[in-house]
VOKOLMAR-780006 format. One record per residue (C-alpha): x, y, z. Coordinates in Angstrom, 1 decimal, padded with zeros to 4 digits, m for minus. Each point is the difference from the previous one (the first is absolute). Layout:
# residues N
<px: X | py: Y | pz: Z>
...
//
This chain:
# residues 520
<px: 027.6 | py: 012.7 | pz: 002.5>
<px: m002.0 | py: m001.1 | pz: 003.1>
<px: m003.5 | py: 001.3 | pz: 000.4>
<px: m001.5 | py: m000.3 | pz: 003.5>
<px: m003.6 | py: m001.1 | pz: 000.1>
<px: m002.5 | py: 000.9 | pz: 002.7>
<px: m003.2 | py: m002.0 | pz: m000.1>
<px: m003.0 | py: 001.8 | pz: 001.5>
<px: m002.7 | py: m002.7 | pz: m000.6>
<px: m000.9 | py: m000.1 | pz: 003.7>
<px: m000.3 | py: 003.8 | pz: 000.4>
<px: m000.8 | py: 001.8 | pz: m003.3>
<px: m001.3 | py: m003.2 | pz: m001.6>
<px: m002.5 | py: m000.5 | pz: 002.8>
<px: m001.5 | py: 003.4 | pz: m000.9>
<px: m001.5 | py: m001.8 | pz: m003.1>
<px: m003.8 | py: 000.2 | pz: 000.3>
<px: m001.3 | py: m003.0 | pz: 001.8>
<px: 003.4 | py: m001.4 | pz: 001.1>
<px: 000.8 | py: m000.7 | pz: 003.7>
<px: 002.6 | py: m002.6 | pz: 000.9>
<px: m000.4 | py: m001.9 | pz: 003.2>
<px: 002.8 | py: m000.5 | pz: 002.5>
<px: 000.8 | py: m003.4 | pz: m001.3>
<px: m000.1 | py: 001.2 | pz: m003.6>
<px: 002.4 | py: 002.9 | pz: 000.7>
<px: 002.4 | py: m002.4 | pz: 001.8>
<px: m000.2 | py: m002.5 | pz: m003.0>
<px: 000.6 | py: 002.8 | pz: m002.6>
<px: 002.9 | py: 001.4 | pz: 002.1>
<px: 001.6 | py: m003.5 | pz: 000.0>
<px: m000.5 | py: m000.3 | pz: m003.7>
<px: 001.4 | py: 003.4 | pz: m000.8>
<px: 003.0 | py: m000.2 | pz: 002.2>
<px: 000.7 | py: m003.8 | pz: 000.0>
<px: m000.9 | py: m001.0 | pz: m003.6>
<px: 000.2 | py: 003.0 | pz: m002.2>
<px: 002.9 | py: 001.6 | pz: 002.1>
<px: m001.5 | py: 003.5 | pz: m000.2>
<px: 002.4 | py: 002.2 | pz: 002.1>
<px: m002.6 | py: 002.3 | pz: 001.5>
<px: m003.8 | py: m000.2 | pz: 000.6>
<px: m002.4 | py: 002.5 | pz: 001.3>
<px: m002.6 | py: m001.8 | pz: 002.1>
<px: m002.4 | py: 002.6 | pz: 001.4>
<px: m000.9 | py: 003.5 | pz: 001.0>
<px: 000.4 | py: 001.0 | pz: 003.7>
<px: m003.0 | py: 000.8 | pz: 002.1>
<px: m002.5 | py: m001.7 | pz: m002.3>
<px: m001.7 | py: m002.3 | pz: 002.6>
<px: 000.6 | py: m002.2 | pz: 002.9>
<px: m000.3 | py: m003.0 | pz: m002.3>
<px: 002.7 | py: 001.4 | pz: m002.2>
<px: 002.2 | py: 000.7 | pz: 003.0>
<px: m000.2 | py: m003.7 | pz: 001.0>
<px: 000.7 | py: m001.2 | pz: m003.5>
<px: 003.1 | py: 002.3 | pz: m000.4>
<px: 001.3 | py: m001.2 | pz: 003.4>
<px: m000.3 | py: m003.6 | pz: m001.1>
<px: 001.7 | py: 000.7 | pz: m003.4>
<px: 002.8 | py: 001.9 | pz: 001.8>
<px: 000.5 | py: m002.9 | pz: 002.5>
<px: 000.3 | py: m002.5 | pz: m002.8>
<px: 002.4 | py: 002.3 | pz: m001.9>
<px: 002.2 | py: 000.4 | pz: 003.1>
<px: 000.2 | py: m003.7 | pz: 000.5>
<px: 001.0 | py: m000.6 | pz: m003.6>
<px: 002.5 | py: 002.9 | pz: m000.2>
<px: m002.3 | py: 002.1 | pz: m002.4>
<px: m001.1 | py: 002.8 | pz: 002.3>
<px: 001.8 | py: 002.8 | pz: m001.9>
<px: m001.8 | py: m001.1 | pz: m003.1>
<px: m003.4 | py: 000.9 | pz: 001.6>
<px: m001.2 | py: 003.6 | pz: m000.5>
<px: m003.1 | py: 001.8 | pz: 001.3>
<px: m001.5 | py: 003.2 | pz: m001.3>
<px: m000.1 | py: 002.7 | pz: 002.7>
<px: m001.2 | py: 003.6 | pz: 000.3>
<px: 001.2 | py: 003.4 | pz: 001.2>
<px: m002.1 | py: m000.2 | pz: 003.2>
<px: 002.3 | py: 001.0 | pz: 002.9>
<px: 001.3 | py: m003.5 | pz: 000.6>
<px: m003.2 | py: m002.0 | pz: 000.0>
<px: 001.0 | py: m002.0 | pz: m003.1>
<px: 003.6 | py: m000.4 | pz: 001.3>
<px: m001.2 | py: m001.4 | pz: 003.3>
<px: m002.6 | py: m002.2 | pz: m001.7>
<px: 002.7 | py: m001.6 | pz: m002.2>
<px: 002.5 | py: m000.3 | pz: 002.8>
<px: m002.7 | py: m001.7 | pz: 002.2>
<px: m000.7 | py: m002.7 | pz: m002.6>
<px: 003.7 | py: m000.7 | pz: m000.4>
<px: 000.6 | py: 001.7 | pz: m003.3>
<px: 003.4 | py: 001.5 | pz: m001.0>
<px: m000.8 | py: 002.1 | pz: m003.1>
<px: m002.4 | py: 002.9 | pz: m000.5>
<px: m001.0 | py: 001.4 | pz: m003.4>
<px: m001.0 | py: 003.5 | pz: 000.9>
<px: m002.7 | py: 001.7 | pz: m002.1>
<px: 000.8 | py: 003.6 | pz: m000.8>
<px: m001.4 | py: 002.3 | pz: m002.7>
<px: 001.8 | py: 000.1 | pz: m003.3>
<px: m002.0 | py: 002.8 | pz: m001.6>
<px: m000.8 | py: 003.5 | pz: 001.2>
<px: m003.7 | py: m000.4 | pz: m000.6>
<px: m000.1 | py: m002.9 | pz: 002.4>
<px: 002.0 | py: 001.9 | pz: 002.5>
<px: m002.0 | py: 003.1 | pz: 000.0>
<px: m003.5 | py: m001.3 | pz: m000.8>
<px: m000.1 | py: m003.3 | pz: 001.9>
<px: 002.3 | py: 000.8 | pz: 003.0>
<px: m000.7 | py: 003.8 | pz: 000.0>
<px: 003.7 | py: 000.5 | pz: 000.6>
<px: 002.7 | py: 002.1 | pz: m001.6>
<px: 002.9 | py: m001.9 | pz: m001.5>
<px: 002.3 | py: 001.1 | pz: 002.8>
<px: m002.4 | py: m001.3 | pz: 002.6>
<px: m000.3 | py: m003.3 | pz: m001.7>
<px: 003.7 | py: m000.5 | pz: m000.5>
<px: 000.6 | py: 000.7 | pz: 003.7>
<px: m002.7 | py: m002.6 | pz: 000.9>
<px: 001.8 | py: m002.5 | pz: m002.1>
<px: 003.3 | py: 000.6 | pz: 001.7>
<px: m001.5 | py: m000.4 | pz: 003.4>
<px: m001.7 | py: m003.3 | pz: m000.9>
<px: 003.1 | py: m001.4 | pz: m001.7>
<px: 002.1 | py: 000.8 | pz: 003.1>
<px: m002.6 | py: m001.5 | pz: 002.3>
<px: m000.1 | py: m003.2 | pz: m002.0>
<px: 003.8 | py: m000.4 | pz: 000.0>
<px: 000.1 | py: 000.6 | pz: 003.8>
<px: m002.6 | py: m002.8 | pz: 000.3>
<px: 002.4 | py: m002.3 | pz: m001.9>
<px: m001.8 | py: m000.1 | pz: m003.3>
<px: 001.5 | py: 000.3 | pz: m003.5>
<px: m001.8 | py: 002.7 | pz: m002.0>
<px: m001.1 | py: 000.2 | pz: m003.7>
<px: m002.2 | py: 002.8 | pz: m001.2>
<px: m002.7 | py: 000.2 | pz: m002.6>
<px: m000.4 | py: 003.3 | pz: m001.9>
<px: m003.7 | py: m000.4 | pz: m000.5>
<px: m001.3 | py: 001.4 | pz: m003.3>
<px: 003.6 | py: 000.6 | pz: m001.1>
<px: m001.0 | py: m000.4 | pz: m003.7>
<px: m002.4 | py: 003.0 | pz: 000.2>
<px: 002.6 | py: 001.8 | pz: 002.1>
<px: 002.5 | py: m000.3 | pz: m002.8>
<px: m002.6 | py: 001.0 | pz: m002.6>
<px: m001.4 | py: 003.0 | pz: 001.8>
<px: 002.3 | py: 001.0 | pz: 002.9>
<px: 003.5 | py: m001.2 | pz: m000.6>
<px: 001.5 | py: 002.8 | pz: 002.1>
<px: m002.0 | py: m001.4 | pz: 003.0>
<px: 001.4 | py: m003.5 | pz: m000.7>
<px: 003.6 | py: 001.1 | pz: m000.1>
<px: m000.5 | py: 002.3 | pz: 003.0>
<px: m001.2 | py: m003.0 | pz: 001.9>
<px: 002.9 | py: m002.1 | pz: m001.0>
<px: 002.4 | py: 002.7 | pz: 001.0>
<px: m001.6 | py: 000.1 | pz: 003.4>
<px: 000.0 | py: m003.8 | pz: 000.7>
<px: 003.0 | py: m001.3 | pz: m002.1>
<px: 002.3 | py: m000.1 | pz: 003.0>
<px: m002.5 | py: m001.7 | pz: 002.3>
<px: 000.6 | py: m003.7 | pz: 000.9>
<px: m002.3 | py: m001.2 | pz: m002.8>
<px: 001.0 | py: m003.1 | pz: m001.8>
<px: m002.3 | py: 000.2 | pz: m003.1>
<px: m001.9 | py: 002.8 | pz: m001.6>
<px: m003.0 | py: m001.5 | pz: m001.7>
<px: m001.6 | py: 001.7 | pz: m003.0>
<px: m003.7 | py: m000.9 | pz: m000.5>
<px: m002.1 | py: 000.6 | pz: m003.1>
<px: m002.8 | py: 000.1 | pz: 002.5>
<px: m002.8 | py: 000.7 | pz: m002.5>
<px: 001.5 | py: m001.9 | pz: m002.9>
<px: 000.4 | py: 003.1 | pz: m002.2>
<px: 003.5 | py: m000.6 | pz: m001.4>
<px: 001.1 | py: m001.2 | pz: m003.4>
<px: 003.4 | py: m001.6 | pz: m000.6>
<px: 001.5 | py: 003.2 | pz: m001.5>
<px: m000.9 | py: 002.1 | pz: 003.1>
<px: 001.0 | py: m002.8 | pz: 002.3>
<px: 003.5 | py: m000.2 | pz: m001.6>
<px: 000.4 | py: 003.8 | pz: 000.2>
<px: m001.2 | py: 000.4 | pz: 003.5>
<px: 001.9 | py: m002.9 | pz: 001.5>
<px: 003.2 | py: 001.1 | pz: m001.8>
<px: m000.3 | py: 003.5 | pz: 001.4>
<px: m000.3 | py: m001.4 | pz: 003.5>
<px: 003.0 | py: m002.3 | pz: m000.5>
<px: 002.1 | py: 002.7 | pz: m001.6>
<px: m000.6 | py: 002.4 | pz: 002.9>
<px: 000.6 | py: m002.6 | pz: 002.7>
<px: 002.2 | py: m002.7 | pz: m001.5>
<px: 000.9 | py: m001.5 | pz: 003.4>
<px: m003.6 | py: m000.5 | pz: 001.1>
<px: m002.0 | py: m003.2 | pz: m000.5>
<px: m003.2 | py: 000.6 | pz: m001.9>
<px: m002.9 | py: m002.4 | pz: m000.4>
<px: m002.8 | py: 000.4 | pz: m002.5>
<px: m003.6 | py: m001.0 | pz: 000.8>
<px: m002.3 | py: m000.4 | pz: m003.0>
<px: m003.8 | py: m000.1 | pz: m000.4>
<px: m001.7 | py: m001.4 | pz: m003.0>
<px: m002.8 | py: 002.5 | pz: m000.8>
<px: 001.1 | py: 000.4 | pz: m003.6>
<px: 001.2 | py: m003.6 | pz: m000.3>
<px: 003.6 | py: 001.4 | pz: 000.0>
<px: 001.3 | py: m001.3 | pz: 003.4>
<px: 002.4 | py: m002.5 | pz: m001.4>
<px: 001.2 | py: 002.4 | pz: m002.7>
<px: 000.5 | py: 002.7 | pz: 002.6>
<px: 002.1 | py: m002.5 | pz: 002.1>
<px: 002.2 | py: m000.5 | pz: m003.0>
<px: 000.4 | py: 003.7 | pz: m000.5>
<px: 000.7 | py: 000.6 | pz: 003.7>
<px: 002.8 | py: m002.5 | pz: 000.1>
<px: 001.4 | py: 001.5 | pz: m003.2>
<px: m000.1 | py: 003.3 | pz: 001.8>
<px: 002.1 | py: m001.3 | pz: 002.8>
<px: m002.5 | py: m001.3 | pz: 002.6>
<px: 001.7 | py: m002.6 | pz: 002.2>
<px: m003.2 | py: m001.6 | pz: 001.2>
<px: m003.6 | py: m000.6 | pz: m001.3>
<px: m003.2 | py: m001.0 | pz: 001.7>
<px: m002.5 | py: m002.6 | pz: m001.2>
<px: m002.7 | py: m002.4 | pz: 001.1>
<px: m000.9 | py: m003.6 | pz: m000.8>
<px: m002.5 | py: 000.0 | pz: m002.9>
<px: 000.0 | py: 003.8 | pz: m000.1>
<px: m002.3 | py: 000.3 | pz: 003.0>
<px: m000.5 | py: 003.6 | pz: 001.2>
<px: m002.3 | py: 002.9 | pz: 000.3>
<px: m002.1 | py: 000.9 | pz: m003.1>
<px: 001.7 | py: m001.6 | pz: m003.0>
<px: 002.7 | py: m001.5 | pz: 002.2>
<px: 003.8 | py: 000.2 | pz: 000.2>
<px: 002.9 | py: m001.3 | pz: m002.2>
<px: m000.2 | py: m003.8 | pz: m000.1>
<px: 003.0 | py: m001.9 | pz: 001.5>
<px: 000.1 | py: m002.6 | pz: m002.8>
<px: 000.1 | py: 002.6 | pz: m002.8>
<px: 002.4 | py: 002.2 | pz: 002.0>
<px: 002.5 | py: m002.8 | pz: 000.5>
<px: m000.2 | py: m001.1 | pz: m003.7>
<px: 000.6 | py: 003.6 | pz: m001.2>
<px: 002.9 | py: 000.6 | pz: 002.3>
<px: 001.6 | py: m003.3 | pz: m000.9>
<px: m000.6 | py: 000.0 | pz: m003.7>
<px: m000.4 | py: 003.6 | pz: m001.2>
<px: 002.4 | py: 001.7 | pz: 002.4>
<px: 002.5 | py: m002.9 | pz: 000.5>
<px: m000.3 | py: 000.6 | pz: 003.8>
<px: m000.2 | py: m002.4 | pz: 002.9>
<px: m002.5 | py: m000.3 | pz: 002.9>
<px: 000.9 | py: m003.3 | pz: 001.6>
<px: m003.7 | py: m000.9 | pz: m000.3>
<px: m000.6 | py: m003.8 | pz: m000.7>
<px: m002.0 | py: 000.2 | pz: m003.2>
<px: m000.9 | py: m003.7 | pz: 000.2>
<px: m002.2 | py: 000.7 | pz: 003.0>
<px: m001.9 | py: 003.0 | pz: m001.4>
<px: m002.9 | py: m002.0 | pz: m001.5>
<px: m000.5 | py: m002.0 | pz: 003.2>
<px: m000.1 | py: 003.0 | pz: 002.2>
<px: m002.3 | py: 001.9 | pz: m002.4>
<px: m002.6 | py: m002.7 | pz: 000.1>
<px: 000.1 | py: m000.3 | pz: 003.8>
<px: m000.5 | py: 003.8 | pz: 000.3>
<px: m002.8 | py: m000.3 | pz: m002.6>
<px: m001.7 | py: m002.5 | pz: 002.2>
<px: 000.4 | py: 002.0 | pz: 003.2>
<px: m001.0 | py: 003.3 | pz: m001.5>
<px: m002.9 | py: m001.2 | pz: m002.1>
<px: 001.2 | py: 002.2 | pz: m002.9>
<px: 000.4 | py: m002.2 | pz: m003.1>
<px: 003.0 | py: 000.4 | pz: m002.2>
<px: m001.1 | py: 000.7 | pz: m003.6>
<px: 000.9 | py: m002.9 | pz: m002.3>
<px: 002.0 | py: 002.3 | pz: m002.3>
<px: 002.0 | py: 001.6 | pz: 002.9>
<px: 003.7 | py: m000.1 | pz: m001.0>
<px: 002.1 | py: m002.7 | pz: 001.7>
<px: m002.8 | py: m001.2 | pz: 002.4>
<px: m003.2 | py: m000.2 | pz: m002.1>
<px: m001.3 | py: m003.5 | pz: m000.8>
<px: 000.2 | py: 000.5 | pz: m003.8>
<px: 003.2 | py: 002.0 | pz: m000.5>
<px: 002.1 | py: m003.0 | pz: m000.9>
<px: m002.6 | py: m001.6 | pz: m002.2>
<px: 000.5 | py: 000.1 | pz: m003.8>
<px: m003.4 | py: m000.1 | pz: m001.8>
<px: 001.0 | py: 000.5 | pz: m003.7>
<px: 001.2 | py: m003.1 | pz: m001.8>
<px: 002.7 | py: 002.0 | pz: m001.8>
<px: 001.6 | py: 000.9 | pz: 003.4>
<px: 000.3 | py: m003.6 | pz: 000.9>
<px: 001.5 | py: m000.8 | pz: m003.4>
<px: 002.5 | py: 002.8 | pz: 000.6>
<px: 000.9 | py: m001.4 | pz: 003.4>
<px: 000.8 | py: m003.3 | pz: m001.6>
<px: 002.4 | py: 001.9 | pz: m002.2>
<px: 002.6 | py: 001.5 | pz: 002.3>
<px: m002.4 | py: 001.5 | pz: 002.4>
<px: m001.0 | py: 002.8 | pz: m002.4>
<px: m002.8 | py: 001.3 | pz: 002.3>
<px: 001.9 | py: 000.0 | pz: 003.3>
<px: 001.2 | py: 003.1 | pz: 001.8>
<px: 002.0 | py: 000.4 | pz: 003.2>
<px: m003.1 | py: m000.5 | pz: 002.2>
<px: 000.4 | py: m003.8 | pz: 000.0>
<px: m002.7 | py: m001.6 | pz: 002.2>
<px: 002.5 | py: m002.3 | pz: 001.7>
<px: 001.6 | py: 003.1 | pz: 001.6>
<px: m003.2 | py: 000.6 | pz: 001.9>
<px: m000.8 | py: m003.6 | pz: 001.0>
<px: m002.4 | py: m000.5 | pz: m003.0>
<px: m000.2 | py: m001.9 | pz: m003.2>
<px: m000.8 | py: 001.0 | pz: m003.6>
<px: m003.3 | py: m001.3 | pz: m001.3>
<px: m001.6 | py: m000.2 | pz: m003.4>
<px: m003.7 | py: 000.7 | pz: m000.1>
<px: m002.4 | py: m002.0 | pz: m002.0>
<px: m002.8 | py: 001.8 | pz: m001.8>
<px: m001.1 | py: 001.2 | pz: m003.4>
<px: 003.3 | py: 001.8 | pz: m000.7>
<px: 002.0 | py: m003.1 | pz: 000.8>
<px: 002.0 | py: m001.8 | pz: m002.6>
<px: 001.7 | py: m003.3 | pz: m000.1>
<px: 003.0 | py: 001.4 | pz: 001.7>
<px: m002.0 | py: 000.9 | pz: 003.1>
<px: m001.6 | py: m003.5 | pz: 000.0>
<px: 003.4 | py: m001.7 | pz: m000.3>
<px: 001.4 | py: 002.1 | pz: 002.9>
<px: m002.9 | py: m001.1 | pz: 002.3>
<px: 000.2 | py: m003.6 | pz: m001.1>
<px: 003.7 | py: m000.1 | pz: 000.7>
<px: m000.6 | py: 001.3 | pz: 003.5>
<px: m002.6 | py: m002.8 | pz: 000.6>
<px: 002.3 | py: m002.7 | pz: m001.6>
<px: m002.5 | py: m000.7 | pz: m002.7>
<px: 001.2 | py: m000.9 | pz: m003.5>
<px: m002.3 | py: 000.2 | pz: m003.0>
<px: 000.4 | py: m000.3 | pz: m003.8>
<px: m000.2 | py: 003.1 | pz: m002.1>
<px: m003.4 | py: m001.1 | pz: m001.3>
<px: m001.4 | py: m000.4 | pz: 003.6>
<px: 001.5 | py: 003.3 | pz: 001.1>
<px: m001.8 | py: 001.6 | pz: m002.9>
<px: m003.3 | py: m001.5 | pz: 001.2>
<px: 000.6 | py: 001.1 | pz: 003.6>
<px: 000.8 | py: 003.5 | pz: m001.3>
<px: m003.2 | py: 000.2 | pz: m001.9>
<px: m002.0 | py: m001.1 | pz: 003.0>
<px: 001.7 | py: 002.7 | pz: 002.3>
<px: m000.8 | py: 002.7 | pz: m002.6>
<px: m003.6 | py: m001.1 | pz: 000.1>
<px: m000.1 | py: 000.3 | pz: 003.7>
<px: 001.9 | py: 003.3 | pz: m000.1>
<px: m002.8 | py: 001.5 | pz: m002.0>
<px: m002.3 | py: m000.7 | pz: 003.0>
<px: 002.4 | py: 000.8 | pz: 002.9>
<px: 003.2 | py: 002.1 | pz: 000.0>
<px: 002.5 | py: m002.4 | pz: 001.5>
<px: 000.4 | py: m003.8 | pz: 000.2>
<px: 002.5 | py: m001.0 | pz: 002.7>
<px: 002.7 | py: m002.6 | pz: 000.0>
<px: m002.1 | py: m002.0 | pz: 002.4>
<px: m002.7 | py: m000.3 | pz: m002.6>
<px: 002.4 | py: m001.4 | pz: m002.6>
<px: 000.0 | py: m003.8 | pz: 001.0>
<px: m003.8 | py: 000.1 | pz: m000.2>
<px: 000.0 | py: 001.6 | pz: m003.4>
<px: 002.6 | py: m002.5 | pz: m001.3>
<px: m002.0 | py: m003.0 | pz: 001.3>
<px: m003.3 | py: 001.5 | pz: m001.4>
<px: 001.4 | py: 000.8 | pz: m003.5>
<px: 002.0 | py: m003.3 | pz: m000.5>
<px: m002.8 | py: m002.3 | pz: 001.2>
<px: m002.7 | py: 001.9 | pz: m001.8>
<px: 002.0 | py: m000.2 | pz: m003.3>
<px: 000.0 | py: m003.8 | pz: 000.3>
<px: m003.8 | py: m000.2 | pz: 000.0>
<px: m002.1 | py: m000.5 | pz: m003.1>
<px: m002.0 | py: 003.1 | pz: m001.2>
<px: m003.3 | py: m001.7 | pz: m000.8>
<px: m001.9 | py: 002.4 | pz: 002.2>
<px: 000.3 | py: 003.8 | pz: 000.0>
<px: m002.0 | py: 002.9 | pz: 001.1>
<px: m001.0 | py: 002.5 | pz: m002.7>
<px: m001.3 | py: 002.5 | pz: 002.5>
<px: m002.0 | py: 000.3 | pz: 003.2>
<px: m001.9 | py: 002.6 | pz: 002.0>
<px: m000.4 | py: 000.0 | pz: 003.8>
<px: m002.6 | py: 002.3 | pz: 001.7>
<px: m000.2 | py: 000.9 | pz: 003.7>
<px: m002.7 | py: 002.4 | pz: 001.1>
<px: m001.3 | py: 001.1 | pz: 003.4>
<px: m003.1 | py: m002.0 | pz: 001.0>
<px: 000.2 | py: m002.3 | pz: m003.1>
<px: 001.6 | py: m003.4 | pz: m000.4>
<px: 003.2 | py: m000.1 | pz: m002.1>
<px: m000.3 | py: m001.1 | pz: m003.6>
<px: 002.4 | py: m001.3 | pz: m002.5>
<px: m000.1 | py: m000.3 | pz: m003.8>
<px: 002.6 | py: m002.1 | pz: m001.8>
<px: 000.9 | py: m001.0 | pz: m003.5>
<px: 002.1 | py: m003.2 | pz: m000.3>
<px: 001.6 | py: m001.9 | pz: m002.9>
<px: 000.2 | py: m003.7 | pz: 000.8>
<px: 001.6 | py: m002.2 | pz: m002.7>
<px: m000.7 | py: 002.7 | pz: m002.7>
<px: m003.7 | py: 000.4 | pz: 001.0>
<px: m001.2 | py: 003.3 | pz: 001.5>
<px: m002.4 | py: 000.1 | pz: 003.0>
<px: m001.5 | py: 002.9 | pz: 001.9>
<px: m001.8 | py: 000.0 | pz: 003.3>
<px: m001.1 | py: 002.2 | pz: 002.9>
<px: m000.6 | py: m000.9 | pz: 003.6>
<px: m000.7 | py: 001.5 | pz: 003.5>
<px: 002.0 | py: m001.0 | pz: 003.0>
<px: 000.9 | py: 000.7 | pz: 003.6>
<px: 003.1 | py: 001.8 | pz: m001.1>
<px: 001.7 | py: 000.9 | pz: m003.3>
<px: 002.1 | py: m003.1 | pz: m000.2>
<px: m003.0 | py: m002.2 | pz: 001.0>
<px: m002.1 | py: 001.6 | pz: m002.8>
<px: 002.9 | py: m000.6 | pz: m002.4>
<px: 000.1 | py: m003.7 | pz: 001.0>
<px: m003.8 | py: m000.4 | pz: m000.3>
<px: 000.2 | py: 001.3 | pz: m003.6>
<px: 002.7 | py: m002.5 | pz: m000.9>
<px: m001.8 | py: m002.8 | pz: 001.8>
<px: m003.1 | py: 000.7 | pz: m002.1>
<px: 002.0 | py: m000.2 | pz: m003.2>
<px: 001.6 | py: m003.3 | pz: 000.9>
<px: m003.0 | py: m001.8 | pz: 001.6>
<px: m002.8 | py: 001.6 | pz: m001.9>
<px: 001.3 | py: 000.6 | pz: m003.5>
<px: 002.9 | py: m002.6 | pz: m000.3>
<px: m001.7 | py: m002.6 | pz: 002.3>
<px: 003.3 | py: m000.6 | pz: 001.6>
<px: 001.0 | py: m000.5 | pz: 003.7>
<px: 001.6 | py: 003.0 | pz: 001.7>
<px: 002.6 | py: 000.0 | pz: 002.9>
<px: m001.0 | py: 000.8 | pz: 003.5>
<px: 002.1 | py: 002.7 | pz: 001.8>
<px: 001.3 | py: m001.5 | pz: 003.2>
<px: 002.5 | py: 002.6 | pz: 001.2>
<px: 000.9 | py: 003.6 | pz: m000.7>
<px: 002.9 | py: 001.9 | pz: 001.5>
<px: 001.4 | py: 003.5 | pz: m000.7>
<px: 003.4 | py: 001.4 | pz: 001.1>
<px: 002.7 | py: 002.4 | pz: m001.1>
<px: 003.7 | py: m000.9 | pz: m000.4>
<px: 002.0 | py: m000.3 | pz: 003.3>
<px: 000.7 | py: 003.2 | pz: 001.9>
<px: m003.4 | py: 001.7 | pz: m000.7>
<px: 001.7 | py: 003.0 | pz: m001.4>
<px: m001.4 | py: m000.1 | pz: m003.5>
<px: m003.3 | py: 001.3 | pz: m001.3>
<px: 000.7 | py: m001.3 | pz: m003.5>
<px: m001.1 | py: m003.6 | pz: 000.1>
<px: m002.7 | py: m002.2 | pz: 001.5>
<px: 000.8 | py: m003.8 | pz: m000.1>
<px: m003.2 | py: m002.1 | pz: m000.2>
<px: 000.1 | py: m003.8 | pz: 000.4>
<px: m003.2 | py: m001.9 | pz: m000.7>
<px: m000.4 | py: m003.8 | pz: 000.5>
<px: m002.6 | py: m001.8 | pz: m002.1>
<px: m001.6 | py: m003.5 | pz: 000.0>
<px: m000.8 | py: m001.2 | pz: m003.5>
<px: m001.5 | py: m003.5 | pz: m000.2>
<px: 002.3 | py: m001.1 | pz: 002.8>
<px: 003.1 | py: 001.7 | pz: m001.3>
<px: 001.5 | py: 002.7 | pz: 002.2>
<px: 001.2 | py: 003.1 | pz: m001.9>
<px: 001.8 | py: 003.0 | pz: 001.4>
<px: 000.4 | py: 003.1 | pz: m002.1>
<px: 001.5 | py: 003.4 | pz: 000.7>
<px: m000.7 | py: 003.6 | pz: m001.1>
<px: 002.2 | py: 003.0 | pz: 000.4>
<px: m001.1 | py: 003.6 | pz: m000.6>
<px: m000.3 | py: 003.4 | pz: 001.6>
<px: m003.8 | py: m000.6 | pz: 000.4>
<px: m001.3 | py: m002.9 | pz: 002.2>
<px: m002.9 | py: m000.8 | pz: m002.2>
<px: 002.1 | py: 000.0 | pz: m003.1>
<px: 002.5 | py: m002.3 | pz: 001.7>
<px: m002.9 | py: m002.4 | pz: 000.8>
<px: m001.2 | py: 000.2 | pz: m003.6>
<px: 003.4 | py: m000.9 | pz: m001.3>
<px: 000.1 | py: m003.0 | pz: 002.3>
<px: m003.4 | py: m001.1 | pz: m001.3>
<px: 001.0 | py: 000.3 | pz: m003.7>
<px: 003.1 | py: m002.2 | pz: 000.8>
<px: m002.4 | py: m002.5 | pz: 001.5>
<px: m002.2 | py: 000.0 | pz: m003.0>
<px: 003.0 | py: m000.7 | pz: m002.3>
<px: 001.0 | py: m002.9 | pz: 002.3>
<px: m003.3 | py: m001.7 | pz: m000.1>
<px: 000.0 | py: 000.2 | pz: m003.8>
<px: 002.9 | py: m002.5 | pz: 000.2>
<px: m001.9 | py: m002.4 | pz: 002.2>
<px: m002.4 | py: m002.6 | pz: m001.5>
<px: m002.7 | py: m001.6 | pz: 002.1>
<px: 002.1 | py: m003.1 | pz: 000.3>
<px: 002.5 | py: 001.8 | pz: 002.0>
<px: 002.7 | py: 000.2 | pz: m002.6>
<px: 001.8 | py: 003.4 | pz: 000.1>
<px: 002.0 | py: 002.0 | pz: m002.4>
<px: 002.5 | py: 002.4 | pz: 001.7>
<px: m000.1 | py: m002.2 | pz: 003.1>
<px: 003.1 | py: 001.6 | pz: 001.3>
<px: m002.0 | py: 003.2 | pz: 000.5>
<px: m002.8 | py: m001.6 | pz: 001.9>
<px: 001.0 | py: 000.6 | pz: 003.6>
<px: 002.8 | py: 002.6 | pz: m000.2>
<px: m001.6 | py: 002.7 | pz: m002.2>
//
């Protein structure tokens, strides 16, 4: 079963609040839809909108004619005594989608016409378009309400226009009021009455039922469906192309000839042009929809892909990922380590898992890009002696007052407490420690010579801050690292590592744990 798709991103999708595509953007999206996705039909504009739109449509039609795609380009036109027909012909178009009234209320209350007057107007406009060399499709605007409240009007209209040279009869749920049961029933009635005609279904998503209604419409016999990239469209938007394609292919065992592998690429380009962000949990195209968070799922995937379904990410040019956070288990960690080519012992995997869970309690997700930093931090930190540890600390920052820090340390089993004021929270923390070492222990204390802060490559994570501090201790250069969701906490971690290092250095320069001196 072949289902013909018509994409209306550039017409109906541009009715999204705040969205207006430039000429170059419309040309780019046209090329992507026709050249990469292989969408058979696209609706690119409404006639008579503006002079700028006229110029844009002319350029799109010129490109389409050069590439043999002109009959795939469609423009919405109106029953306006030939104005739309001439507009479309003038810009080089070949297909007009006439907008007629598919409900009696729209006919009588908006047009102030009787049904017979409206049907006669449609016939004149269709004949005028055909005489101008245009192919004609027709929208039955508000058809869903027509079927609900005035079905006799709908079928009277069809009887009047069924013999006209109209290629496709397009059935819009203009106000998004249908549910799948009604859609199935209404479309089936149309197909049963006129089995030789081609019916398209045009969904809106006001009740979040657009994709479900597309499914029902195809089940009811619709030969074509309309959609937009990322579900763009007026109000709550239209049926999303990505979900529509997946449902037709998987749930209906139909074909569309759409190249699934290009869907994600096109989605993100349109996202950039439109400025409307794709929700991360949007099926098929959302950033997180192919990310497993629970460790039990990763474990199941290792055992005959127990948590896979037919929506494999590779189909859509994507990859499955395993999130790292407080719900992660060792299976998630292993999957990510394998992807990075890192091998660890079971003991070290356990340590890394514990560290990720600690970070997950502070931030929701740790990314794969963070993992090498976590591994390095955990493994190198575990090699250090634990002669110095912080019992607790309190940092205070107030408007108009200098920051203060109070700390309690255990150094070689002795407990020390000190408070200090500084130019910043970390400076106050360092002053308190320096007072303990120089004042109470009568020992030298390192000088901080360099301090750098970054995040793992790519800049896409808010989970970790990577702090590197370089110290000079009696002529010895020490470099320690801290890793945490909070910048000050990361610096404190680096400082505690430094304190444990200097506990292994005697004043003669002999060092325990020398291998950690410059690479920690």
